[in-house]
C-alpha positions as CSV (number, residue, x, y, z in Angstrom):
1,M,-16.1,10.4,22.7
2,G,-16.2,13.7,20.8
3,N,-16.4,15.6,24.1
4,R,-13.2,14.0,25.4
5,V,-11.4,14.7,22.2
6,T,-12.5,18.4,22.3
7,R,-11.4,18.7,26.0
8,W,-8.1,17.1,25.1
9,W,-7.6,19.4,22.1
10,K,-8.4,22.5,24.1
11,G,-5.7,21.5,26.6
12,R,-3.0,21.5,23.9
13,S,-0.8,24.5,23.3
14,T,-0.7,26.2,20.0
15,N,2.6,24.7,19.1
16,E,1.3,21.2,19.9
17,K,-1.8,21.8,17.7
18,L,0.4,23.0,14.8
19,M,2.5,19.9,15.2
20,Y,-0.5,17.6,15.2
21,L,-2.0,19.3,12.2
22,L,1.3,19.0,10.3
23,I,1.5,15.3,11.1
24,G,-2.1,14.9,10.1
25,A,-1.5,16.7,6.8
26,L,1.5,14.5,6.1
27,V,-0.4,11.3,6.9
28,V,-3.3,12.4,4.6
29,G,-0.9,13.3,1.8
30,I,1.0,10.1,2.1
31,A,-2.2,8.0,2.4
32,T,-3.7,9.7,-0.7
33,R,-0.5,9.0,-2.8
34,W,-0.2,5.4,-1.5
35,R,-3.9,4.7,-1.9
36,F,-3.4,5.3,-5.6
37,V,-0.3,3.0,-5.7
38,F,-2.0,0.3,-3.6
39,G,-5.2,0.7,-5.6
40,E,-3.3,-0.3,-8.7
41,A,-1.7,-3.3,-6.8
42,A,-5.1,-4.3,-5.3
43,E,-6.6,-4.2,-8.8
44,A,-3.9,-6.5,-10.1
45,F,-4.3,-8.9,-7.2
46,R,-8.1,-8.9,-7.7
47,H,-7.5,-9.9,-11.3
48,I,-5.1,-12.7,-10.3
49,F,-7.2,-14.1,-7.4
50,G,-10.7,-13.1,-8.5
51,R,-11.1,-15.7,-11.3
């Protein structure tokens, strides 16, 4: 699988790569922030349902 991804990545233009990296950075940033929020919520649910 990694080989196909590498070949696909090399076929992208620089602008496309930058766009994908920007989207990736946004996704990671949002995921990190929301994991904190959802972590709190999950903890609360665990206390409610985990008796």
